[in-house]
TIPANU-386663 format. One record per atom (N, C-alpha, C): x, y, z; atom name; residue in one letter; residue number from 1. Coordinates in steps of 0.1 Angstrom, whole numbers, plus 5000, padded with zeros to 4 digits. Example, Ala and Ser with C-alpha at 12.3 -4.5 7.8 and 13.67 -1.06 7.14 Angstrom:
2
     X     Y     Z  atom  res    n
  5132  4943  5078     N    A    1
  5123  4955  5078    CA    A    1
  5132  4967  5078     C    A    1
  5128  4978  5071     N    S    2
  5137  4989  5071    CA    S    2
  5129  5000  5079     C    S    2
END
This chain:
129
     X     Y     Z  atom  res    n
  4901  5037  5011     N    R    1
  4899  5025  5006    CA    R    1
  4910  5019  5014     C    R    1
  4924  5028  5009     N    L    2
  4937  5025  5014    CA    L    2
  4935  5020  5031     C    L    2
  4930  5023  5037     N    R    3
  4930  5017  5054    CA    R    3
  4923  5011  5053     C    R    3
  4911  5002  5043     N    Q    4
  4903  4991  5041    CA    Q    4
  4918  4982  5036     C    Q    4
  4923  4985  5030     N    A    5
  4931  4974  5022    CA    A    5
  4944  4972  5034     C    A    5
  4950  4981  5041     N    W    6
  4960  4976  5050    CA    W    6
  4953  4967  5061     C    W    6
  4941  4973  5066     N    L    7
  4936  4965  5074    CA    L    7
  4933  4949  5069     C    L    7
  4928  4950  5061     N    Q    8
  4929  4934  5056    CA    Q    8
  4942  4926  5058     C    Q    8
  4953  4935  5049     N    L    9
  4965  4931  5052    CA    L    9
  4967  4925  5069     C    L    9
  4962  4933  5077     N    A   10
  4968  4929  5089    CA    A   10
  4953  4918  5097     C    A   10
  4947  4919  5093     N    D   11
  4938  4908  5091    CA    D   11
  4942  4893  5084     C    D   11
  4945  4892  5080     N    N   12
  4953  4875  5069    CA    N   12
  4965  4873  5080     C    N   12
  4971  4888  5085     N    A   13
  4984  4881  5092    CA    A   13
  4981  4874  5104     C    A   13
  4968  4880  5108     N    A   14
  4966  4874  5121    CA    A   14
  4960  4860  5122     C    A   14
  4952  4858  5109     N    K   15
  4948  4846  5106    CA    K   15
  4961  4835  5104     C    K   15
  4968  4838  5098     N    Y   16
  4977  4831  5094    CA    Y   16
  4992  4828  5105     C    Y   16
  4995  4838  5111     N    A   17
  5006  4835  5121    CA    A   17
  4999  4826  5132     C    A   17
  5009  4821  5140     N    P   18
  5007  4815  5148    CA    P   18
  5003  4821  5160     C    P   18
  4994  4817  5169     N    A   19
  4987  4822  5186    CA    A   19
  5000  4829  5191     C    A   19
  4996  4841  5193     N    G   20
  5008  4851  5203    CA    G   20
  5020  4854  5196     C    G   20
  5023  4854  5185     N    S   21
  5034  4860  5175    CA    S   21
  5035  4875  5175     C    S   21
  5043  4880  5172     N    T   22
  5046  4892  5167    CA    T   22
  5036  4897  5153     C    T   22
  5030  4906  5152     N    I   23
  5025  4913  5140    CA    I   23
  5031  4927  5141     C    I   23
  5044  4931  5126     N    E   24
  5045  4942  5130    CA    E   24
  5035  4952  5116     C    E   24
  5032  4959  5119     N    I   25
  5026  4971  5108    CA    I   25
  5037  4986  5108     C    I   25
  5039  4987  5093     N    G   26
  5044  5000  5093    CA    G   26
  5041  5004  5082     C    G   26
  5048  5018  5076     N    S   27
  5050  5026  5065    CA    S   27
  5064  5032  5063     C    S   27
  5070  5033  5049     N    A   28
  5081  5045  5049    CA    A   28
  5076  5048  5031     C    A   28
  5083  5060  5030     N    V   29
  5085  5067  5016    CA    V   29
  5098  5070  5014     C    V   29
  5098  5055  5002     N    V   30
  5114  5056  4995    CA    V   30
  5115  5059  4979     C    V   30
  5123  5070  4978     N    D   31
  5123  5077  4967    CA    D   31
  5106  5085  4969     C    D   31
  5104  5083  4952     N    D   32
  5089  5084  4951    CA    D   32
  5079  5076  4951     C    D   32
  5082  5065  4962     N    V   33
  5068  5053  4966    CA    V   33
  5069  5055  4980     C    V   33
  5053  5052  4982     N    A   34
  5048  5050  4998    CA    A   34
  5050  5036  4997     C    A   34
  5052  5032  5011     N    R   35
  5050  5017  5012    CA    R   35
  5044  5016  5027     C    R   35
  5033  5006  5022     N    L   36
  5020  5003  5039    CA    L   36
  5024  4989  5036     C    L   36
  5028  4983  5048     N    W   37
  5030  4970  5048    CA    W   37
  5028  4961  5066     C    W   37
  5029  4950  5062     N    V   38
  5021  4942  5075    CA    V   38
  5032  4930  5073     C    V   38
  5038  4927  5081     N    R   39
  5052  4914  5085    CA    R   39
  5042  4909  5096     C    R   39
  5044  4891  5096     N    D   40
  5043  4884  5103    CA    D   40
  5054  4871  5102     C    D   40
  5050  4869  5112     N    H   41
  5064  4856  5114    CA    H   41
  5056  4840  5117     C    H   41
  5047  4838  5108     N    G   42
  5039  4828  5105    CA    G   42
  5046  4816  5094     C    G   42
  5040  4811  5086     N    P   43
  5046  4798  5082    CA    P   43
  5050  4807  5065     C    P   43
  5046  4819  5065     N    G   44
  5052  4820  5052    CA    G   44
  5043  4816  5037     C    G   44
  5045  4825  5029     N    I   45
  5038  4823  5016    CA    I   45
  5052  4819  5005     C    I   45
  5053  4806  4998     N    A   46
  5061  4797  4990    CA    A   46
  5061  4807  4976     C    A   46
  5075  4811  4973     N    P   47
  5074  4815  4962    CA    P   47
  5067  4813  4949     C    P   47
  5062  4801  4950     N    A   48
  5051  4801  4939    CA    A   48
  5040  4800  4941     C    A   48
  5038  4804  4953     N    D   49
  5020  4808  4957    CA    D   49
  5024  4825  4958     C    D   49
  5029  4834  4954     N    R   50
  5032  4848  4958    CA    R   50
  5022  4856  4949     C    R   50
  5020  4850  4937     N    R   51
  5012  4856  4924    CA    R   51
  4997  4855  4928     C    R   51
  4996  4839  4929     N    R   52
  4982  4831  4931    CA    R   52
  4977  4840  4943     C    R   52
  4982  4844  4954     N    V   53
  4970  4847  4966    CA    V   53
  4965  4858  4964     C    V   53
  4969  4863  4951     N    F   54
  4957  4879  4949    CA    F   54
  4949  4876  4936     C    F   54
  4948  4863  4933     N    R   55
  4935  4860  4924    CA    R   55
  4921  4858  4935     C    R   55
  4913  4862  4925     N    R   56
  4902  4860  4936    CA    R   56
  4896  4846  4936     C    R   56
  4892  4841  4949     N    F   57
  4890  4825  4951    CA    F   57
  4901  4818  4953     C    F   57
  4918  4824  4951     N    D   58
  4927  4812  4954    CA    D   58
  4937  4818  4964     C    D   58
  4940  4807  4966     N    R   59
  4948  4806  4979    CA    R   59
  4960  4800  4977     C    R   59
  4970  4801  4988     N    A   60
  4979  4794  4991    CA    A   60
  4978  4782  4995     C    A   60
  4988  4773  4990     N    Q   61
  4990  4759  4998    CA    Q   61
  4986  4758  5009     C    Q   61
  4998  4764  5020     N    A   62
  4997  4765  5031    CA    A   62
  4987  4769  5041     C    A   62
  4974  4782  5032     N    G   63
  4967  4788  5039    CA    G   63
  4953  4780  5041     C    G   63
  4952  4766  5031     N    R   64
  4940  4760  5027    CA    R   64
  4933  4754  5040     C    R   64
  4940  4752  5052     N    G   65
  4933  4748  5061    CA    G   65
  4928  4763  5074     C    G   65
  4925  4775  5071     N    V   66
  4923  4786  5075    CA    V   66
  4909  4789  5067     C    V   66
  4901  4792  5074     N    N   67
  4885  4797  5070    CA    N   67
  4889  4810  5061     C    N   67
  4883  4815  5049     N    G   68
  4883  4823  5045    CA    G   68
  4880  4822  5031     C    G   68
  4878  4830  5021     N    S   69
  4875  4826  5010    CA    S   69
  4879  4831  4995     C    S   69
  4892  4835  5001     N    G   70
  4902  4839  4993    CA    G   70
  4903  4851  4984     C    G   70
  4893  4861  4989     N    L   71
  4888  4878  4985    CA    L   71
  4898  4884  4989     C    L   71
  4901  4881  5003     N    G   72
  4910  4897  5009    CA    G   72
  4922  4902  5002     C    G   72
  4932  4895  4997     N    L   73
  4941  4898  4990    CA    L   73
  4939  4904  4977     C    L   73
  4928  4898  4971     N    A   74
  4924  4900  4961    CA    A   74
  4921  4915  4956     C    A   74
  4910  4918  4967     N    I   75
  4903  4931  4971    CA    I   75
  4917  4939  4973     C    I   75
  4929  4939  4984     N    V   76
  4942  4946  4982    CA    V   76
  4945  4954  4973     C    V   76
  4950  4939  4966     N    D   77
  4956  4945  4950    CA    D   77
  4949  4953  4942     C    D   77
  4936  4951  4943     N    A   78
  4923  4958  4937    CA    A   78
  4928  4974  4942     C    A   78
  4927  4976  4951     N    I   79
  4925  4992  4959    CA    I   79
  4942  4996  4955     C    I   79
  4949  4982  4957     N    A   80
  4967  4992  4953    CA    A   80
  4966  4995  4936     C    A   80
  4958  4993  4928     N    R   81
  4960  4995  4916    CA    R   81
  4950  5004  4914     C    R   81
  4942  5006  4918     N    A   82
  4929  5017  4916    CA    A   82
  4939  5033  4920     C    A   82
  4950  5028  4931     N    H   83
  4959  5042  4932    CA    H   83
  4971  5041  4924     C    H   83
  4967  5035  4914     N    G   84
  4981  5034  4903    CA    G   84
  4992  5026  4914     C    G   84
  4990  5014  4924     N    G   85
  5002  5011  4929    CA    G   85
  5001  4996  4927     C    G   85
  5006  4989  4936     N    S   86
  5003  4970  4936    CA    S   86
  5006  4968  4948     C    S   86
  5003  4954  4953     N    C   87
  5005  4950  4961    CA    C   87
  5017  4938  4962     C    C   87
  5027  4935  4970     N    V   88
  5038  4925  4965    CA    V   88
  5041  4919  4980     C    V   88
  5044  4905  4977     N    V   89
  5048  4896  4986    CA    V   89
  5061  4892  4991     C    V   89
  5071  4893  5001     N    T   90
  5083  4892  5000    CA    T   90
  5084  4881  5016     C    T   90
  5096  4873  5016     N    E   91
  5097  4865  5030    CA    E   91
  5104  4877  5037     C    E   91
  5098  4872  5053     N    T   92
  5101  4881  5065    CA    T   92
  5114  4874  5068     C    T   92
  5123  4881  5072     N    P   93
  5135  4876  5074    CA    P   93
  5133  4867  5089     C    P   93
  5139  4856  5089     N    G   94
  5134  4845  5101    CA    G   94
  5123  4841  5097     C    G   94
  5116  4842  5087     N    G   95
  5104  4836  5084    CA    G   95
  5089  4842  5085     C    G   95
  5082  4835  5076     N    G   96
  5069  4848  5075    CA    G   96
  5069  4856  5061     C    G   96
  5059  4863  5061     N    A   97
  5054  4871  5052    CA    A   97
  5053  4888  5054     C    A   97
  5058  4893  5047     N    T   98
  5056  4908  5045    CA    T   98
  5048  4911  5033     C    T   98
  5037  4918  5033     N    L   99
  5027  4918  5024    CA    L   99
  5034  4938  5025     C    L   99
  5035  4940  5010     N    T  100
  5038  4958  5014    CA    T  100
  5027  4959  4999     C    T  100
  5022  4975  5006     N    I  101
  5010  4981  4996    CA    I  101
  5021  4991  4988     C    I  101
  5022  4993  4977     N    E  102
  5035  4998  4974    CA    E  102
  5025  5013  4961     C    E  102
  5029  5023  4965     N    L  103
  5020  5035  4957    CA    L  103
  5029  5045  4950     C    L  103
  5028  5049  4942     N    P  104
  5034  5061  4936    CA    P  104
  5033  5070  4940     C    P  104
  5040  5082  4944     N    L  105
  5039  5098  4952    CA    L  105
  5042  5106  4937     C    L  105
  5033  5118  4937     N    H  106
  5028  5124  4924    CA    H  106
  5039  5139  4932     C    H  106
  5046  5138  4931     N    R  107
  5053  5151  4938    CA    R  107
  5056  5164  4927     C    R  107
  5051  5164  4919     N    S  108
  5053  5181  4910    CA    S  108
  5039  5183  4914     C    S  108
  5045  5196  4918     N    A  109
  5034  5206  4924    CA    A  109
  5029  5213  4911     C    A  109
  5014  5218  4908     N    P  110
  5012  5225  4900    CA    P  110
  5016  5236  4898     C    P  110
  5019  5244  4885     N    A  111
  5024  5257  4883    CA    A  111
  5017  5268  4891     C    A  111
  5027  5274  4896     N    L  112
  5019  5282  4903    CA    L  112
  5023  5300  4893     C    L  112
  5009  5308  4894     N    P  113
  5006  5317  4892    CA    P  113
  5018  5328  4894     C    P  113
  5024  5333  4882     N    T  114
  5033  5347  4887    CA    T  114
  5029  5356  4898     C    T  114
  5038  5355  4906     N    P  115
  5035  5368  4919    CA    P  115
  5030  5380  4912     C    P  115
  5022  5394  4917     N    V  116
  5020  5403  4918    CA    V  116
  5028  5410  4928     C    V  116
  5033  5421  4924     N    R  117
  5035  5430  4932    CA    R  117
  5025  5441  4934     C    R  117
  5024  5444  4948     N    A  118
  5017  5458  4948    CA    A  118
  5022  5469  4940     C    A  118
  5033  5470  4941     N    E  119
  5038  5485  4937    CA    E  119
  5035  5483  4917     C    E  119
  5031  5471  4912     N    D  120
  5032  5476  4898    CA    D  120
  5019  5473  4896     C    D  120
  5010  5469  4906     N    V  121
  4997  5470  4904    CA    V  121
  4993  5487  4909     C    V  121
  4999  5492  4918     N    L  122
  4995  5503  4919    CA    L  122
  4998  5515  4908     C    L  122
  5016  5512  4899     N    H  123
  5021  5519  4886    CA    H  123
  5008  5516  4877     C    H  123
  4999  5508  4873     N    Q  124
  4990  5501  4864    CA    Q  124
  4979  5508  4867     C    Q  124
  4973  5516  4880     N    R  125
  4961  5519  4883    CA    R  125
  4964  5538  4879     C    R  125
  4975  5541  4883     N    K  126
  4980  5555  4882    CA    K  126
  4982  5558  4863     C    K  126
  4987  5545  4857     N    A  127
  4988  5545  4842    CA    A  127
  4974  5549  4834     C    A  127
  4963  5540  4843     N    S  128
  4950  5537  4836    CA    S  128
  4941  5551  4841     C    S  128
  4946  5559  4848     N    E  129
  4937  5568  4852    CA    E  129
  4935  5583  4845     C    E  129
END
């Protein structure tokens, strides 16, 4: 599902960015958070619209002329939340929007069993004979 969400972000960027403009896709791990992002250099998403674009059937004012149902980013956000994360919108430096799926990383390893030394096993066998 995460791949579906990331591809949806790329599809949105391709829809809204000017033809021939660059769309950047990347990932990073910062502290205990994995980030999957898509950055475009299109019209961007106004700060007032940055929360509403994740609601079903709702779209930013600037995107009303583009075909779509208004479900794409709602699906992305639902997938991110199902993995304990979120999706956020920020402004791309120089213009455009960067949409980032942020996922917490659970780095705590399960407790490992106490190692058993072969010598101890041999002593136990001899003692039980």
